[in-house]
N, CA, C and O atoms as a CHARMM CRD file, in Angstrom:
* protein
*
  248
    1    1 UNK  N   -128.94200  43.17400  76.74000 PROA 1      0.00000
    2    1 UNK  CA  -129.91500  44.15900  77.15200 PROA 1      0.00000
    3    1 UNK  C   -131.26600  43.45000  77.29200 PROA 1      0.00000
    4    1 UNK  O   -131.68800  42.70500  76.40800 PROA 1      0.00000
    5    2 UNK  N   -131.91700  43.69300  78.39600 PROA 2      0.00000
    6    2 UNK  CA  -133.19200  43.02500  78.64600 PROA 2      0.00000
    7    2 UNK  C   -134.30500  43.65100  77.81100 PROA 2      0.00000
    8    2 UNK  O   -134.18200  44.77100  77.31400 PROA 2      0.00000
    9    3 UNK  N   -135.38300  42.90400  77.67300 PROA 3      0.00000
   10    3 UNK  CA  -136.50600  43.41900  76.90200 PROA 3      0.00000
   11    3 UNK  C   -137.14100  44.61800  77.60100 PROA 3      0.00000
   12    3 UNK  O   -137.70900  45.49100  76.94400 PROA 3      0.00000
   13    4 UNK  N   -137.04800  44.66300  78.93600 PROA 4      0.00000
   14    4 UNK  CA  -137.58000  45.80700  79.68400 PROA 4      0.00000
   15    4 UNK  C   -136.84900  47.09100  79.28700 PROA 4      0.00000
   16    4 UNK  O   -137.48300  48.10200  78.98600 PROA 4      0.00000
   17    5 UNK  N   -135.51800  47.04700  79.28900 PROA 5      0.00000
   18    5 UNK  CA  -134.75000  48.25300  78.95300 PROA 5      0.00000
   19    5 UNK  C   -134.91400  48.62300  77.48100 PROA 5      0.00000
   20    5 UNK  O   -134.96400  49.80600  77.14500 PROA 5      0.00000
   21    6 UNK  N   -134.99800  47.63400  76.60500 PROA 6      0.00000
   22    6 UNK  CA  -135.22400  47.91300  75.18600 PROA 6      0.00000
   23    6 UNK  C   -136.56900  48.59800  74.98800 PROA 6      0.00000
   24    6 UNK  O   -136.67400  49.54600  74.21000 PROA 6      0.00000
   25    7 UNK  N   -137.59200  48.12800  75.68000 PROA 7      0.00000
   26    7 UNK  CA  -138.92800  48.72300  75.58800 PROA 7      0.00000
   27    7 UNK  C   -138.89300  50.17000  76.07900 PROA 7      0.00000
   28    7 UNK  O   -139.44800  51.06300  75.43800 PROA 7      0.00000
   29    8 UNK  N   -138.23800  50.39600  77.21800 PROA 8      0.00000
   30    8 UNK  CA  -138.18200  51.75500  77.76400 PROA 8      0.00000
   31    8 UNK  C   -137.39800  52.69800  76.85900 PROA 8      0.00000
   32    8 UNK  O   -137.80300  53.84500  76.67200 PROA 8      0.00000
   33    9 UNK  N   -136.29400  52.24000  76.29900 PROA 9      0.00000
   34    9 UNK  CA  -135.49500  53.08800  75.41300 PROA 9      0.00000
   35    9 UNK  C   -136.32500  53.49000  74.19000 PROA 9      0.00000
   36    9 UNK  O   -136.31800  54.65300  73.78700 PROA 9      0.00000
   37   10 UNK  N   -137.02900  52.53800  73.60900 PROA 10     0.00000
   38   10 UNK  CA  -137.87500  52.84600  72.46400 PROA 10     0.00000
   39   10 UNK  C   -138.97300  53.82800  72.80800 PROA 10     0.00000
   40   10 UNK  O   -139.26900  54.73000  72.02400 PROA 10     0.00000
   41   11 UNK  N   -139.58000  53.66500  73.97000 PROA 11     0.00000
   42   11 UNK  CA  -140.66000  54.56400  74.37500 PROA 11     0.00000
   43   11 UNK  C   -140.11700  55.96000  74.66100 PROA 11     0.00000
   44   11 UNK  O   -140.77600  56.95500  74.35800 PROA 11     0.00000
   45   12 UNK  N   -138.92500  56.04100  75.24100 PROA 12     0.00000
   46   12 UNK  CA  -138.33500  57.35600  75.53000 PROA 12     0.00000
   47   12 UNK  C   -137.98600  58.07700  74.23000 PROA 12     0.00000
   48   12 UNK  O   -138.15700  59.29300  74.13400 PROA 12     0.00000
   49   13 UNK  N   -137.49800  57.33900  73.22700 PROA 13     0.00000
   50   13 UNK  CA  -137.24200  57.95700  71.92200 PROA 13     0.00000
   51   13 UNK  C   -138.54300  58.49900  71.33500 PROA 13     0.00000
   52   13 UNK  O   -138.56100  59.59400  70.77300 PROA 13     0.00000
   53   14 UNK  N   -139.62700  57.74300  71.46300 PROA 14     0.00000
   54   14 UNK  CA  -140.93300  58.20900  70.99800 PROA 14     0.00000
   55   14 UNK  C   -141.36100  59.47500  71.73900 PROA 14     0.00000
   56   14 UNK  O   -141.85200  60.41600  71.11500 PROA 14     0.00000
   57   15 UNK  N   -141.18500  59.50900  73.04200 PROA 15     0.00000
   58   15 UNK  CA  -141.57400  60.67600  73.84700 PROA 15     0.00000
   59   15 UNK  C   -140.76800  61.90300  73.42000 PROA 15     0.00000
   60   15 UNK  O   -141.31700  62.99900  73.30800 PROA 15     0.00000
   61   16 UNK  N   -139.47300  61.72100  73.18200 PROA 16     0.00000
   62   16 UNK  CA  -138.63900  62.85200  72.75400 PROA 16     0.00000
   63   16 UNK  C   -139.13400  63.39900  71.42000 PROA 16     0.00000
   64   16 UNK  O   -139.22500  64.61300  71.23600 PROA 16     0.00000
   65   17 UNK  N   -139.45300  62.50400  70.49500 PROA 17     0.00000
   66   17 UNK  CA  -139.96900  62.94300  69.20300 PROA 17     0.00000
   67   17 UNK  C   -141.27700  63.70000  69.33200 PROA 17     0.00000
   68   17 UNK  O   -141.47200  64.72800  68.68400 PROA 17     0.00000
   69   18 UNK  N   -142.17600  63.19100  70.17200 PROA 18     0.00000
   70   18 UNK  CA  -143.45300  63.87800  70.38300 PROA 18     0.00000
   71   18 UNK  C   -143.25400  65.23200  71.05600 PROA 18     0.00000
   72   18 UNK  O   -143.95400  66.19100  70.73200 PROA 18     0.00000
   73   19 UNK  N   -142.31500  65.32000  71.98300 PROA 19     0.00000
   74   19 UNK  CA  -142.04900  66.59000  72.66700 PROA 19     0.00000
   75   19 UNK  C   -141.49900  67.62600  71.69100 PROA 19     0.00000
   76   19 UNK  O   -141.89900  68.79000  71.72600 PROA 19     0.00000
   77   20 UNK  N   -140.58300  67.20400  70.82300 PROA 20     0.00000
   78   20 UNK  CA  -140.03500  68.13200  69.83500 PROA 20     0.00000
   79   20 UNK  C   -141.13100  68.60900  68.88800 PROA 20     0.00000
   80   20 UNK  O   -141.19900  69.79300  68.55900 PROA 20     0.00000
   81   21 UNK  N   -141.98800  67.69200  68.45000 PROA 21     0.00000
   82   21 UNK  CA  -143.09100  68.06800  67.56200 PROA 21     0.00000
   83   21 UNK  C   -144.03800  69.04900  68.24900 PROA 21     0.00000
   84   21 UNK  O   -144.49700  70.00800  67.62800 PROA 21     0.00000
   85   22 UNK  N   -144.33200  68.81300  69.53000 PROA 22     0.00000
   86   22 UNK  CA  -145.23700  69.71400  70.25800 PROA 22     0.00000
   87   22 UNK  C   -144.62800  71.10500  70.39900 PROA 22     0.00000
   88   22 UNK  O   -145.33200  72.10600  70.26300 PROA 22     0.00000
   89   23 UNK  N   -143.33200  71.17700  70.66800 PROA 23     0.00000
   90   23 UNK  CA  -142.67900  72.48500  70.79000 PROA 23     0.00000
   91   23 UNK  C   -142.69700  73.21000  69.44900 PROA 23     0.00000
   92   23 UNK  O   -142.93500  74.41600  69.39700 PROA 23     0.00000
   93   24 UNK  N   -142.44500  72.47500  68.35800 PROA 24     0.00000
   94   24 UNK  CA  -142.48100  73.09900  67.03200 PROA 24     0.00000
   95   24 UNK  C   -143.88300  73.58900  66.66200 PROA 24     0.00000
   96   24 UNK  O   -144.03400  74.54000  65.89500 PROA 24     0.00000
   97   25 UNK  N   -144.90700  72.92800  67.21600 PROA 25     0.00000
   98   25 UNK  CA  -146.28100  73.34400  66.95200 PROA 25     0.00000
   99   25 UNK  C   -146.72000  74.51400  67.83700 PROA 25     0.00000
  100   25 UNK  O   -147.80200  75.06900  67.64500 PROA 25     0.00000
  101   26 UNK  N   -145.88800  74.88400  68.79600 PROA 26     0.00000
  102   26 UNK  CA  -146.19000  76.04100  69.62500 PROA 26     0.00000
  103   26 UNK  C   -146.87400  75.73000  70.94100 PROA 26     0.00000
  104   26 UNK  O   -147.43500  76.62600  71.57300 PROA 26     0.00000
  105   27 UNK  N   -146.83700  74.47100  71.36600 PROA 27     0.00000
  106   27 UNK  CA  -147.43300  74.10500  72.65000 PROA 27     0.00000
  107   27 UNK  C   -146.54900  74.66100  73.76800 PROA 27     0.00000
  108   27 UNK  O   -145.32300  74.65600  73.66000 PROA 27     0.00000
  109   28 UNK  N   -147.16800  75.13000  74.81900 PROA 28     0.00000
  110   28 UNK  CA  -146.43600  75.67800  75.95500 PROA 28     0.00000
  111   28 UNK  C   -145.48500  74.63500  76.53500 PROA 28     0.00000
  112   28 UNK  O   -145.82400  73.45600  76.63400 PROA 28     0.00000
  113   29 UNK  N   -144.29700  75.08200  76.91200 PROA 29     0.00000
  114   29 UNK  CA  -143.28200  74.17000  77.42800 PROA 29     0.00000
  115   29 UNK  C   -143.74700  73.47900  78.71000 PROA 29     0.00000
  116   29 UNK  O   -143.35900  72.34100  78.97400 PROA 29     0.00000
  117   30 UNK  N   -144.56200  74.14500  79.49400 PROA 30     0.00000
  118   30 UNK  CA  -145.10300  73.54600  80.71300 PROA 30     0.00000
  119   30 UNK  C   -145.92400  72.30600  80.38400 PROA 30     0.00000
  120   30 UNK  O   -145.78600  71.27200  81.03700 PROA 30     0.00000
  121   31 UNK  N   -146.78300  72.41300  79.36600 PROA 31     0.00000
  122   31 UNK  CA  -147.62000  71.27900  78.99100 PROA 31     0.00000
  123   31 UNK  C   -146.80700  70.16300  78.35300 PROA 31     0.00000
  124   31 UNK  O   -147.15200  68.98900  78.48600 PROA 31     0.00000
  125   32 UNK  N   -145.73700  70.51700  77.66500 PROA 32     0.00000
  126   32 UNK  CA  -144.85800  69.49100  77.09100 PROA 32     0.00000
  127   32 UNK  C   -144.20300  68.68600  78.21300 PROA 32     0.00000
  128   32 UNK  O   -144.11600  67.46100  78.12800 PROA 32     0.00000
  129   33 UNK  N   -143.74800  69.35900  79.25000 PROA 33     0.00000
  130   33 UNK  CA  -143.11300  68.66800  80.39000 PROA 33     0.00000
  131   33 UNK  C   -144.13700  67.79300  81.10100 PROA 33     0.00000
  132   33 UNK  O   -143.83500  66.65000  81.44600 PROA 33     0.00000
  133   34 UNK  N   -145.32600  68.30100  81.32300 PROA 34     0.00000
  134   34 UNK  CA  -146.37800  67.51600  81.97700 PROA 34     0.00000
  135   34 UNK  C   -146.69700  66.27300  81.14900 PROA 34     0.00000
  136   34 UNK  O   -146.81400  65.17700  81.69700 PROA 34     0.00000
  137   35 UNK  N   -146.83800  66.43300  79.84800 PROA 35     0.00000
  138   35 UNK  CA  -147.10800  65.30000  78.96800 PROA 35     0.00000
  139   35 UNK  C   -145.98900  64.27700  78.99100 PROA 35     0.00000
  140   35 UNK  O   -146.24900  63.07400  78.99200 PROA 35     0.00000
  141   36 UNK  N   -144.74900  64.74000  79.00900 PROA 36     0.00000
  142   36 UNK  CA  -143.60500  63.81800  79.05600 PROA 36     0.00000
  143   36 UNK  C   -143.58800  63.01900  80.35500 PROA 36     0.00000
  144   36 UNK  O   -143.30900  61.82000  80.33500 PROA 36     0.00000
  145   37 UNK  N   -143.87800  63.65200  81.46600 PROA 37     0.00000
  146   37 UNK  CA  -143.90700  62.94800  82.75200 PROA 37     0.00000
  147   37 UNK  C   -144.99900  61.88400  82.74600 PROA 37     0.00000
  148   37 UNK  O   -144.78200  60.76500  83.21100 PROA 37     0.00000
  149   38 UNK  N   -146.15800  62.22600  82.22500 PROA 38     0.00000
  150   38 UNK  CA  -147.25700  61.25800  82.15800 PROA 38     0.00000
  151   38 UNK  C   -146.88600  60.09300  81.24700 PROA 38     0.00000
  152   38 UNK  O   -147.12600  58.93800  81.59900 PROA 38     0.00000
  153   39 UNK  N   -146.30700  60.37700  80.08500 PROA 39     0.00000
  154   39 UNK  CA  -145.93900  59.31600  79.15700 PROA 39     0.00000
  155   39 UNK  C   -144.82600  58.42500  79.70500 PROA 39     0.00000
  156   39 UNK  O   -144.81700  57.22400  79.43200 PROA 39     0.00000
  157   40 UNK  N   -143.89700  58.97900  80.46600 PROA 40     0.00000
  158   40 UNK  CA  -142.85200  58.15300  81.08400 PROA 40     0.00000
  159   40 UNK  C   -143.48000  57.20600  82.10200 PROA 40     0.00000
  160   40 UNK  O   -143.08900  56.04200  82.18500 PROA 40     0.00000
  161   41 UNK  N   -144.43900  57.68700  82.86900 PROA 41     0.00000
  162   41 UNK  CA  -145.14300  56.81300  83.80800 PROA 41     0.00000
  163   41 UNK  C   -145.87900  55.68400  83.10200 PROA 41     0.00000
  164   41 UNK  O   -145.83900  54.53500  83.54100 PROA 41     0.00000
  165   42 UNK  N   -146.55100  56.02000  82.00400 PROA 42     0.00000
  166   42 UNK  CA  -147.24800  54.99300  81.22800 PROA 42     0.00000
  167   42 UNK  C   -146.25200  53.99100  80.65200 PROA 42     0.00000
  168   42 UNK  O   -146.51700  52.78900  80.62500 PROA 42     0.00000
  169   43 UNK  N   -145.11000  54.49100  80.19200 PROA 43     0.00000
  170   43 UNK  CA  -144.08600  53.60000  79.62500 PROA 43     0.00000
  171   43 UNK  C   -143.58100  52.60500  80.65500 PROA 43     0.00000
  172   43 UNK  O   -143.40100  51.42800  80.34100 PROA 43     0.00000
  173   44 UNK  N   -143.35300  53.05600  81.87000 PROA 44     0.00000
  174   44 UNK  CA  -142.87300  52.15600  82.92100 PROA 44     0.00000
  175   44 UNK  C   -143.93100  51.10600  83.24300 PROA 44     0.00000
  176   44 UNK  O   -143.61400  49.92600  83.38900 PROA 44     0.00000
  177   45 UNK  N   -145.18100  51.53100  83.35300 PROA 45     0.00000
  178   45 UNK  CA  -146.25500  50.57500  83.62500 PROA 45     0.00000
  179   45 UNK  C   -146.38700  49.54100  82.50600 PROA 45     0.00000
  180   45 UNK  O   -146.51600  48.34700  82.77600 PROA 45     0.00000
  181   46 UNK  N   -146.35500  49.99200  81.26400 PROA 46     0.00000
  182   46 UNK  CA  -146.49700  49.07500  80.13800 PROA 46     0.00000
  183   46 UNK  C   -145.29900  48.13300  80.03400 PROA 46     0.00000
  184   46 UNK  O   -145.46900  46.94100  79.77800 PROA 46     0.00000
  185   47 UNK  N   -144.10300  48.65500  80.22800 PROA 47     0.00000
  186   47 UNK  CA  -142.90700  47.80900  80.13400 PROA 47     0.00000
  187   47 UNK  C   -142.90800  46.75800  81.23000 PROA 47     0.00000
  188   47 UNK  O   -142.49500  45.62200  81.00100 PROA 47     0.00000
  189   48 UNK  N   -143.36300  47.12200  82.40500 PROA 48     0.00000
  190   48 UNK  CA  -143.40100  46.17200  83.51300 PROA 48     0.00000
  191   48 UNK  C   -144.40400  45.05600  83.24500 PROA 48     0.00000
  192   48 UNK  O   -144.10000  43.88400  83.46700 PROA 48     0.00000
  193   49 UNK  N   -145.58100  45.40500  82.77600 PROA 49     0.00000
  194   49 UNK  CA  -146.60100  44.37900  82.55700 PROA 49     0.00000
  195   49 UNK  C   -146.28100  43.51100  81.34500 PROA 49     0.00000
  196   49 UNK  O   -146.59500  42.32100  81.34300 PROA 49     0.00000
  197   50 UNK  N   -145.66500  44.08100  80.31800 PROA 50     0.00000
  198   50 UNK  CA  -145.38800  43.29400  79.11000 PROA 50     0.00000
  199   50 UNK  C   -144.16800  42.39700  79.24900 PROA 50     0.00000
  200   50 UNK  O   -144.08500  41.37600  78.56700 PROA 50     0.00000
  201   51 UNK  N   -143.22700  42.74300  80.10500 PROA 51     0.00000
  202   51 UNK  CA  -142.00100  41.95600  80.22400 PROA 51     0.00000
  203   51 UNK  C   -141.96800  41.11000  81.49100 PROA 51     0.00000
  204   51 UNK  O   -140.96700  40.44800  81.76700 PROA 51     0.00000
  205   52 UNK  N   -143.05300  41.12500  82.26400 PROA 52     0.00000
  206   52 UNK  CA  -143.11300  40.32300  83.48600 PROA 52     0.00000
  207   52 UNK  C   -143.13600  38.84100  83.09700 PROA 52     0.00000
  208   52 UNK  O   -143.91200  38.44300  82.22900 PROA 52     0.00000
  209   53 UNK  N   -142.28400  38.02100  83.73600 PROA 53     0.00000
  210   53 UNK  CA  -142.30500  36.59600  83.39100 PROA 53     0.00000
  211   53 UNK  C   -143.63300  35.96300  83.78100 PROA 53     0.00000
  212   53 UNK  O   -144.22000  36.29300  84.81100 PROA 53     0.00000
  213   54 UNK  N   -144.08300  35.06500  82.95200 PROA 54     0.00000
  214   54 UNK  CA  -145.34400  34.38000  83.20300 PROA 54     0.00000
  215   54 UNK  C   -145.15700  33.36000  84.34200 PROA 54     0.00000
  216   54 UNK  O   -144.09300  32.75800  84.48700 PROA 54     0.00000
  217   55 UNK  N   -146.19800  33.18700  85.12700 PROA 55     0.00000
  218   55 UNK  CA  -146.16400  32.19000  86.19000 PROA 55     0.00000
  219   55 UNK  C   -146.19400  30.79800  85.54800 PROA 55     0.00000
  220   55 UNK  O   -146.91900  30.57800  84.57800 PROA 55     0.00000
  221   56 UNK  N   -145.41000  29.86300  86.08700 PROA 56     0.00000
  222   56 UNK  CA  -145.45500  28.50600  85.51000 PROA 56     0.00000
  223   56 UNK  C   -146.81200  27.86700  85.77400 PROA 56     0.00000
  224   56 UNK  O   -147.45800  28.17300  86.77700 PROA 56     0.00000
  225   57 UNK  N   -147.24800  26.98400  84.88200 PROA 57     0.00000
  226   57 UNK  CA  -148.55200  26.36000  85.08700 PROA 57     0.00000
  227   57 UNK  C   -148.54000  25.47900  86.34100 PROA 57     0.00000
  228   57 UNK  O   -147.52900  24.86900  86.68900 PROA 57     0.00000
  229   58 UNK  N   -149.67100  25.43800  86.98800 PROA 58     0.00000
  230   58 UNK  CA  -149.79500  24.62300  88.20400 PROA 58     0.00000
  231   58 UNK  C   -149.74400  23.14400  87.83800 PROA 58     0.00000
  232   58 UNK  O   -150.21700  22.74800  86.77300 PROA 58     0.00000
  233   59 UNK  N   -149.16900  22.33000  88.72100 PROA 59     0.00000
  234   59 UNK  CA  -149.14100  20.89900  88.41800 PROA 59     0.00000
  235   59 UNK  C   -150.58000  20.33400  88.41400 PROA 59     0.00000
  236   59 UNK  O   -151.44500  20.82200  89.14100 PROA 59     0.00000
  237   60 UNK  N   -150.81600  19.31700  87.59800 PROA 60     0.00000
  238   60 UNK  CA  -152.17200  18.77600  87.52800 PROA 60     0.00000
  239   60 UNK  C   -152.58900  18.14200  88.85700 PROA 60     0.00000
  240   60 UNK  O   -151.79900  17.48000  89.53100 PROA 60     0.00000
  241   61 UNK  N   -153.83000  18.36400  89.20000 PROA 61     0.00000
  242   61 UNK  CA  -154.35700  17.79700  90.44600 PROA 61     0.00000
  243   61 UNK  C   -154.83700  16.36600  90.17400 PROA 61     0.00000
  244   61 UNK  O   -155.53900  16.10800  89.19600 PROA 61     0.00000
  245   62 UNK  N   -154.45300  15.46600  91.03600 PROA 62     0.00000
  246   62 UNK  CA  -154.82700  14.05100  90.83400 PROA 62     0.00000
  247   62 UNK  C   -156.08400  13.69700  91.58100 PROA 62     0.00000
  248   62 UNK  O   -156.53700  12.55300  91.52000 PROA 62     0.00000
């Protein structure tokens, strides 16, 4: 399993936990769905930037 998928799975578990907590606190289901969509977008952006392979260093100029 790649680090990208591991990162996304962990973030999705976090989002599910936050959504359940928000519903138990009485937050409207509409706002819970909106928050989940936003957090999934943030998760994809963060996973992409954190797991992107680094560019190899440029060869030394003579």
